[in-house]
C-alpha positions in Angstrom: 89.2 59.6 103.7 89.5 56.4 101.7 91.0 56.4 98.2 87.5 55.6 96.8 86.1 58.7 98.5 89.0 60.9 97.2 88.3 59.7 93.7 84.6 60.4 94.0 85.5 64.0 95.0 87.9 64.5 92.2 85.5 63.0 89.6 82.7 65.3 90.7 81.7 68.0 88.2 81.6 70.4 91.2 85.3 69.7 91.8 86.0 70.9 88.2 83.7 73.9 88.8 85.6 75.0 91.9 88.9 74.6 90.0 87.6 76.7 87.1 86.2 79.4 89.4 89.6 79.8 91.0 91.7 79.5 87.9 91.1 83.1 86.9 92.3 84.3 90.3 95.3 82.0 90.5 97.6 84.4 88.7 96.9 87.1 91.3 97.4 84.6 94.1 100.7 83.5 92.5 102.0 87.1 92.2 101.1 87.7 95.9 102.9 84.4 96.8 106.0 85.3 94.8 106.3 88.6 96.6 105.8 86.8 100.0 108.5 84.2 99.1 111.0 86.9 98.1 110.1 89.0 101.2 110.7 86.1 103.6 114.3 85.6 102.4 115.0 89.4 101.9 114.1 90.0 105.6 116.8 87.5 106.7 114.9 84.3 107.0 116.8 81.2 106.0 115.6 79.3 102.9 114.7 76.2 105.0 112.7 78.3 107.5 111.0 80.2 104.7 110.0 76.9 103.1 108.6 75.6 106.3 106.7 78.8 106.9 105.2 78.7 103.4 104.0 75.1 103.7 102.7 75.3 107.2 101.3 78.8 107.6 99.7 79.4 104.3 98.4 82.8 105.2 99.8 85.5 103.0 98.3 88.5 104.8 99.7 87.4 108.1 103.1 86.6 106.7 103.5 90.0 105.0 102.2 91.7 108.1 104.7 90.1 110.5 107.8 90.0 108.3 108.7 93.7 108.7 108.2 93.3 112.5 110.5 90.3 112.5 113.1 92.2 110.5 113.1 95.1 112.9 113.3 92.9 116.0 109.9 93.8 117.3 108.8 92.1 120.6 107.3 88.6 120.1 104.0 89.7 121.6 103.6 92.4 118.9 104.3 89.8 116.2 101.8 87.3 117.7 99.2 90.0 118.2 99.6 91.3 114.7 99.2 87.9 113.2 96.2 87.2 115.4 94.4 90.5 114.5 95.1 90.0 110.8 93.6 86.5 110.9 90.5 87.4 113.1 88.4 87.2 109.9 88.8 83.5 110.0 86.8 83.3 113.1 83.9 84.6 111.1 84.7 82.3 108.2 84.8 79.3 110.6 81.4 80.0 112.0 80.0 79.8 108.5 82.0 76.8 107.4 80.6 75.0 110.4 77.1 75.1 108.9 78.5 73.4 105.7 81.1 71.1 107.1 80.4 70.7 110.8 79.4 67.1 110.3 82.8 66.0 108.9 85.4 64.3 111.1 87.7 66.6 113.1 90.8 65.9 111.0 88.9 66.8 107.9 87.6 70.0 109.4 91.2 70.9 110.5 92.4 70.4 106.9 89.6 72.6 105.6 90.6 75.3 108.1 94.2 75.1 106.9 93.2 75.4 103.2 90.4 78.0 103.7 91.1 81.5 102.5 89.3 84.7 101.5 89.0 83.9 97.8 87.7 80.4 98.4 85.2 81.7 101.0 83.8 84.3 98.6 83.6 81.9 95.6 82.0 79.2 97.7 79.3 81.5 99.1 78.4 82.7 95.6 77.8 79.1 94.5 76.2 78.0 97.7 74.5 81.0 99.3 72.3 78.9 101.6 73.6 76.6 104.4 71.6 73.6 103.3 73.9 70.7 102.8 74.4 69.7 99.2 76.5 66.9 97.7 78.5 69.3 95.5 79.7 71.5 98.4 82.7 69.4 99.5 84.0 68.6 95.9 83.7 72.3 95.0 85.7 73.4 98.1 88.4 70.8 97.3 88.6 71.9 93.6 89.0 75.5 94.6 91.5 74.8 97.3 93.6 72.5 95.1 94.1 75.2 92.5 94.8 78.0 95.0 97.1 76.0 97.2 99.2 74.8 94.2 99.3 78.4 92.8 100.5 79.7 96.1 103.1 77.1 97.0 104.7 76.9 93.5 105.0 80.7 93.3 106.1 81.1 97.0 108.7 78.4 96.7 110.0 80.0 93.5 110.3 83.3 95.2 112.1 81.7 98.2 114.6 79.9 96.0 115.2 82.8 93.5 115.1 85.6 96.1 118.7 86.5 95.8 118.4 86.6 92.0 115.4 88.9 92.0 116.5 92.5 92.0 114.4 95.0 94.1 114.2 97.2 91.0 111.6 94.8 89.5 109.0 96.3 91.8 107.6 93.1 93.0 106.2 94.8 96.0 104.0 96.9 93.8 102.9 93.9 91.9 101.9 92.2 95.1 99.9 95.3 96.1 98.1 95.2 92.8 97.3 91.5 93.3 95.9 92.2 96.8 93.8 95.0 95.4 92.4 92.8 92.8 91.5 90.1 95.4 90.1 92.7 97.7 87.8 94.3 95.1 86.4 90.8 94.3 85.4 90.5 98.0 83.5 93.8 98.3 80.1 92.3 97.9 77.9 94.2 100.4 77.6 97.3 102.5 79.4 95.8 105.5 82.5 94.8 103.5 82.7 98.3 101.9 82.3 100.2 105.2 84.8 97.9 106.9 87.4 98.4 104.1 87.0 102.2 104.0 87.2 102.7 107.7 90.1 100.3 108.1 92.1 102.0 105.3 91.3 105.4 106.9 92.5 104.2 110.3 95.7 102.7 108.9 96.6 106.0 107.2 95.6 108.2 110.1 97.7 106.1 112.5 100.7 105.6 110.2 103.0 107.3 112.6 102.5 104.7 115.3 105.6 102.6 116.0 106.0 98.9 115.3 103.4 99.0 112.6 100.7 99.3 115.3 98.6 101.2 112.8 97.9 97.8 111.2 96.5 96.4 114.4 94.4 99.6 114.8 93.1 99.3 111.3 92.1 95.7 111.7 90.4 96.3 115.0 88.4 99.2 113.4 87.5 97.3 110.3 86.3 94.2 112.2 84.3 96.3 114.6 82.6 98.3 111.8 82.0 95.2 109.7 80.4 93.2 112.6 78.3 96.2 113.7 77.1 96.9 110.2 76.3 93.2 109.6 74.4 93.1 112.9 72.3 96.2 112.0 71.6 94.8 108.5 70.4 91.5 110.0 68.2 93.4 112.4 66.8 95.5 109.6 66.0 92.4 107.5 64.3 90.8 110.4 62.2 93.9 111.0 61.2 94.0 107.3 60.3 90.3 107.3 58.1 90.8 110.4 56.5 93.8 108.7 55.8 91.8 105.6 54.3 88.9 107.6 52.1 91.1 109.7 49.3 91.7 107.1 49.2 88.0 106.4 48.8 87.2 110.1 46.0 89.9 110.5 44.1 88.4 107.6 44.3 84.9 109.1 43.0 86.1 112.5 39.3 85.3 113.1 
């Protein structure tokens, strides 16, 4: 992307709109990032490695899921499988991003994939519910991504650097849970997301006694299965309703 193209994106009103939409959520993201930064160091990771992880991974859910496993010396396959399951939702996200940004160069799509997240995904779909390409879509994404990436990295790096000075009595873990709950509630926008969340939470609690945090893997698998099945049934029902609505029109048009 040339400098001129970058300036065009930044000057777009949709860039500012995306930044403003995410500004209200940036505090919750920062609290989550601070907890993640502290947790990385508290579990024994060096400051250098924690900084590299924060800048390259940029996936708070996966980081918080695997850190306890790394601290307890869990097998590598369990760590990789946990991170993969937690991030399975990005496969669904990517299939939808393709409709909006599939025409962009590969390097640009890779960068969008790195910056993509749950909050941006929800905010973007609220502004652009249809997959028709519009000039403001890319600037909006970059405006939203810029705010959230900066909020995450600044807070995460602060947590990494100040981890030894932050006492556990501050209850940052609880603050992180509250931040995650706030983000989660903002994403519950339809029946599929509600059912997936409820069944996933139920499975996680019911299987809590499993070793190596395997209840997390089970919960993710259950939530993804229920969410996809519900979405598939909802689509089938909508198609049936559309066909039923078109049937009288077709009958009237027949000679």
